[in-house]
C-alpha positions as CSV (number, residue, x, y, z in Angstrom):
1,M,-0.2,11.1,8.2
2,G,-2.2,11.1,11.4
3,K,-2.5,14.9,11.4
4,I,-3.5,15.0,7.7
5,I,-6.1,12.2,8.2
6,E,-7.5,14.1,11.2
7,K,-7.9,17.3,9.2
8,I,-9.6,15.5,6.3
9,A,-11.8,13.5,8.6
10,T,-13.0,16.5,10.5
11,D,-13.5,18.5,7.3
12,R,-15.8,15.6,6.2
13,K,-17.8,16.0,9.5
14,H,-16.3,13.0,11.3
15,E,-15.4,13.1,15.0
16,I,-12.0,11.9,16.2
17,V,-12.6,10.1,19.5
18,L,-9.1,8.6,20.1
19,K,-5.6,9.3,18.9
20,I,-2.7,6.9,19.7
21,D,1.0,7.5,19.3
22,F,4.2,6.6,21.2
23,D,3.4,9.0,24.0
24,N,0.0,7.5,25.0
25,L,0.1,3.8,24.2
26,H,-1.6,3.1,27.5
27,D,-4.8,4.6,26.1
28,L,-5.0,1.8,23.5
29,T,-7.6,-0.2,25.4
30,T,-10.7,-2.1,24.4
31,E,-12.9,0.4,26.2
32,N,-11.4,3.4,24.4
33,L,-11.4,1.7,21.0
34,Q,-15.1,0.9,21.3
35,K,-15.8,4.6,21.3
36,A,-15.0,4.6,17.6
37,D,-16.9,3.4,14.6
38,V,-13.7,2.7,12.6
39,A,-10.0,2.8,13.4
40,I,-7.4,4.0,10.9
41,E,-4.0,2.5,11.4
42,F,-0.8,4.1,10.1
43,S,2.1,2.9,12.3
44,T,5.1,0.6,11.7
45,P,5.6,-3.0,10.6
46,G,6.6,-3.8,14.2
47,T,3.4,-2.5,15.8
48,V,0.7,-3.1,13.2
49,L,-0.1,-6.7,14.2
50,N,-0.8,-5.8,17.8
51,N,-3.0,-2.9,16.7
52,I,-5.0,-5.3,14.4
53,D,-5.4,-7.7,17.3
54,Q,-6.6,-4.9,19.6
55,C,-9.2,-3.8,17.1
56,F,-10.5,-7.4,16.6
57,K,-10.9,-7.8,20.3
58,A,-12.8,-4.5,20.6
59,G,-15.0,-5.4,17.6
60,V,-14.0,-2.2,15.8
61,P,-13.4,-2.2,12.0
62,I,-9.8,-1.3,11.1
63,V,-8.4,0.4,8.0
64,I,-4.6,-0.3,7.6
65,G,-2.2,1.9,5.6
66,T,0.9,0.4,7.2
67,T,3.0,-1.8,4.9
68,G,5.8,-4.3,5.6
69,W,3.6,-7.0,7.2
70,Y,2.0,-8.7,4.2
71,E,3.6,-12.1,4.8
72,Q,1.2,-12.3,7.8
73,I,-1.9,-11.8,5.6
74,P,-3.0,-15.5,5.7
75,A,-2.8,-15.6,9.5
76,I,-4.6,-12.2,9.8
77,K,-7.3,-13.4,7.5
78,R,-7.9,-16.4,9.7
79,E,-7.9,-14.2,12.8
80,C,-10.4,-11.8,11.2
81,A,-12.8,-14.7,10.4
82,E,-12.4,-16.2,13.9
83,N,-13.3,-12.9,15.5
84,D,-16.0,-12.0,13.0
85,G,-13.9,-8.9,12.4
86,T,-13.6,-6.2,9.8
87,L,-10.3,-5.2,8.1
88,L,-9.5,-3.3,5.0
89,Y,-5.8,-2.9,4.0
90,A,-4.0,-1.1,1.1
91,S,-0.5,-0.6,0.0
92,N,-1.7,2.8,-1.1
93,F,-5.1,4.4,-0.6
94,S,-4.6,7.2,-3.1
95,V,-7.3,7.2,-5.8
96,G,-4.7,8.1,-8.4
97,V,-2.5,5.2,-7.4
98,N,-5.4,2.7,-7.5
99,I,-6.1,3.9,-11.1
100,F,-2.4,3.4,-11.8
101,F,-2.6,-0.1,-10.4
102,H,-5.5,-0.9,-12.7
103,V,-3.9,0.5,-15.8
104,N,-0.6,-1.3,-14.9
105,R,-2.3,-4.6,-15.0
106,L,-3.9,-3.9,-18.4
107,L,-0.6,-2.7,-19.8
108,A,1.3,-5.8,-18.5
109,K,-1.3,-8.0,-20.3
110,L,-0.9,-6.0,-23.5
111,M,2.9,-6.3,-23.4
112,N,2.7,-10.1,-23.7
113,N,2.4,-9.3,-27.5
114,Y,5.7,-7.5,-27.5
115,P,8.3,-9.8,-25.8
116,Y,11.3,-7.7,-26.9
117,Y,10.5,-5.2,-24.2
118,D,11.9,-5.9,-20.7
119,V,10.3,-4.3,-17.7
120,Q,11.3,-3.1,-14.2
121,V,9.8,-1.0,-11.5
122,E,11.4,2.0,-9.8
123,E,10.2,3.6,-6.5
124,I,11.5,6.7,-4.8
125,H,10.6,7.6,-1.2
126,H,11.7,9.8,1.7
127,V,14.6,8.5,3.8
128,Q,12.4,7.9,6.8
129,K,10.4,5.1,5.0
130,L,11.3,2.0,7.0
131,D,10.4,-0.7,4.4
132,A,11.9,-1.4,1.0
133,P,10.5,-2.0,-1.5
134,S,7.4,0.1,-0.8
135,G,4.1,-1.7,-0.5
136,T,2.9,0.2,-3.5
137,A,5.9,-1.1,-5.6
138,I,5.1,-4.6,-4.5
139,T,1.5,-4.2,-5.6
140,I,2.7,-2.8,-9.0
141,A,5.1,-5.8,-9.3
142,E,2.5,-8.3,-8.5
143,G,0.1,-6.7,-11.0
144,I,2.8,-7.2,-13.7
145,I,3.7,-10.8,-12.6
146,D,0.0,-11.8,-12.6
147,N,-0.4,-10.6,-16.2
148,L,2.9,-10.7,-18.0
149,D,4.1,-14.3,-18.8
150,A,7.8,-13.4,-18.9
151,K,7.9,-12.5,-15.1
152,Q,7.4,-15.0,-12.3
153,E,8.9,-13.2,-9.2
154,W,10.2,-9.9,-8.1
155,V,13.6,-9.0,-6.5
156,N,14.5,-5.8,-4.8
157,V,17.6,-3.7,-4.9
158,L,18.0,-0.7,-2.6
159,T,20.4,1.7,-4.5
160,D,23.3,3.4,-2.9
161,N,23.8,7.2,-3.0
162,D,25.4,7.0,-6.4
163,G,22.4,5.1,-7.8
164,N,24.4,1.9,-8.4
165,T,22.5,-1.4,-8.5
166,D,23.3,-5.0,-9.1
167,D,21.4,-5.9,-12.3
168,N,22.4,-9.6,-12.2
169,L,18.8,-10.9,-12.7
170,K,17.8,-14.4,-13.4
171,T,15.3,-15.2,-16.2
172,G,11.8,-14.5,-15.0
173,Q,12.8,-12.0,-12.3
174,L,11.3,-8.5,-12.1
175,L,13.6,-5.9,-10.7
176,I,12.2,-3.4,-8.2
177,E,14.8,-0.6,-7.8
178,S,14.3,1.4,-4.6
179,H,15.7,4.9,-3.9
180,R,15.6,6.8,-0.6
181,L,15.9,10.6,-1.0
182,D,15.0,13.5,1.3
183,S,11.4,14.8,1.2
184,V,10.0,12.6,-1.6
185,P,6.3,11.6,-0.7
186,G,6.4,8.8,-3.3
187,T,7.2,8.2,-7.0
188,H,6.6,4.9,-8.8
189,T,7.6,4.2,-12.4
190,V,7.1,1.1,-14.6
191,I,9.7,1.0,-17.3
192,Y,9.4,-1.1,-20.5
193,D,12.7,-0.9,-22.3
194,S,13.8,-2.3,-25.7
195,E,16.7,-1.6,-28.0
196,V,14.8,1.0,-29.9
197,D,12.8,2.9,-27.3
198,T,11.6,3.1,-23.7
199,I,8.0,3.4,-22.4
200,E,7.6,4.9,-18.9
201,F,4.4,4.8,-16.9
202,K,4.7,7.0,-13.8
203,H,2.8,8.1,-10.7
204,T,4.2,11.0,-8.7
205,A,2.6,12.0,-5.4
206,H,3.0,15.8,-4.7
207,N,2.1,15.4,-1.0
208,R,0.5,12.9,1.4
209,N,-3.0,14.3,1.1
210,G,-4.1,11.8,-1.5
211,F,-3.1,8.9,0.8
212,A,-5.0,10.4,3.7
213,L,-8.2,11.2,1.8
214,G,-8.2,7.6,0.5
215,A,-7.9,6.2,4.0
216,V,-10.8,8.3,5.2
217,L,-12.9,7.2,2.2
218,A,-12.0,3.6,3.0
219,A,-13.1,4.1,6.6
220,E,-16.5,5.4,5.3
221,W,-16.8,2.5,3.0
222,V,-15.9,-0.3,5.4
223,Q,-17.8,0.8,8.6
224,D,-20.9,-1.3,7.9
225,K,-19.1,-4.3,6.4
226,K,-17.7,-7.5,7.7
227,G,-14.7,-9.6,6.7
228,F,-11.2,-9.1,5.2
229,H,-11.0,-6.6,2.4
230,S,-8.4,-5.0,0.2
231,V,-8.8,-1.5,-1.3
232,Q,-9.6,-3.1,-4.7
233,D,-13.0,-4.1,-3.2
234,M,-13.7,-0.4,-2.7
235,F,-12.8,0.8,-6.2
236,S,-14.9,-0.2,-9.2
237,F,-13.0,-0.2,-12.6
238,T,-14.9,-1.4,-15.7
239,A,-12.2,-0.8,-18.4
């Protein structure tokens, strides 16, 4: 992701002043961070909170594409306010995925009229992805839960290599079925199923370029703003 973001950013006439990975963590200092107008963070659930803290201390806006830390959002919101910081996060920065999120919410609301359909979410990613379910799948599930009366909470099942899952769900639970396969950038499907037919709503990423472009667009959008933002603040959907 870092390499793709760097290429897109430079193609858009931005200058990369600092790159941090496992080999040069000692360069992650306040002085170095303050050379940047915005930091873009794609790391791991275990390192993201420290990176946020470092950017707050340096007074540098941060755009976060890492997932797997969302249970800490209330604490990070407080820290952002206390430091007069700037943060924008997204489970997925892709323009196409954010259109998908919006339509998913509209569809869930519509399906209240058709209670004989049950719904589940399926996500497929590469085997190197550390968290399950994906942040994108969680956002999809939350969009359904917020708009479909029949679902109150999501549960996740990571399938085995044979695709077997435990479908022993309680009333009101929404299944997120996670698959980990080689070289899959990300596929998310919302499935409404009834005795007579199945409706599938799917987004398939062909590569990671869409995620990277969205992160750069987010950095451009957030650089002159303050406070805690989600990617929904950046997109404007009227339908």
